[in-house]
C-alpha positions, 0 to 999 in steps of 0.5 A: 635088937637095935629095933627092940631097944628103940621100941622099949625107949618109945614105950618108956617115953610114952608112959611119961608123956601120958602121966604128964598130960592125963590126970585120973578122975575118980567118980562113981556108979553107986558103990562102983568106983570108976577111974577116968583120965582127963587131959591137962586142959581140963577146966577150959571151956572147949568142945569135948570128946569122950573116948571109950576104950577097947575091951581090956579097959583104958589102954595106950590107944585110948590115952594117945588119942586123948593127948592128940585131941587136946592138941586139936583144941578139945577137952578129952576124957577117957572113960572107965567102963568096968570100974576099979577091981574089974579091969580085965587081965587076959582075953577070956576076961576081956571077952566076958566083961565086954560081953556083959555090957554089950548084952546089958546095953542099958548099963553100958549107956549109963557108964557112958552117961556118967563119963560124959557128966565128968567130961562136962564137969571138966570144962566141955561145952555141954552142946559140943560133945562127941564120942569116939570108941575103939573096938568094945568102945565103938560099940559103946559109941553106937550105943551113945547114939542108940540111947540118945545120949546128949552128944552131937556125934559118935565115931565107932573105930573097928567096933562091934556093930552088930545089934540084938535083932529083937531090939526095935530100931528107933530114931537117931538124931546123933551124927554117926561115923563108922570106920570099918576095916574091910577084913574084920572077921568079927563083922558079918555081912548081916551085921553090916547090913543090919546097921545101915537098915538101923541108921536108915530107919532112924533117919540118921546122918551116917557114913561108913568108911571102909579101910582096904587090907585092914583087919580088926585092930588096924589102928593100934600100933601094938597090934599084929593087925596094925596097918600104919597107912590106913590108921593115919587115914582113919585118924584124919577122918576122925579129926575131919568129923569132929571139926565139922560137928563140933567147931 
């Protein structure tokens, strides 16, 4: 009972922190309105990090990452990929919506590019920008590299790393960090090996870190897959990577 009360209090306080530190930024993709979030240091000339959320859209994990990145001296922007009126309310819709963008990867890359524009408008130094993404957003991080978007590096955190094998592997100039949970059933050995081949074919600067005893959403405190020890390690690896490429 006490634990439940404390957890509820934590969620309430987290909501307050988010509302105080993150500002909604509305932008457009044609007639589609998008609503992203930017950290309170917007406007300052600082390295920038674009955050691509998981398949249900902007969530607490993405918001918390933005706030933590601000503390590290980055302007952070949380992208809205789906757009107003299209945010999934259940797992089936999330699977359908994310699947659409995975299949139509050019549209996914466009939405990421539009969010990058907003990040730069809010102060991020154009040649010091990275992308991190969770789950579906981890796929987007890899698509940022595949699409040669103007970013220095990308971090895919328990992302869906598979790619349609009819797509030709191309050169990859973006530095890549993949944070892969060892027990992620959504990642097949073929996906894993194909990603390595793709990165090698592209002559990429890449690394994969695999986290033991970790299932798919191991970094999300609200998930039954949460592994606190490995989540902390993954975040520290993310910060180390960002510091290397952006500062």
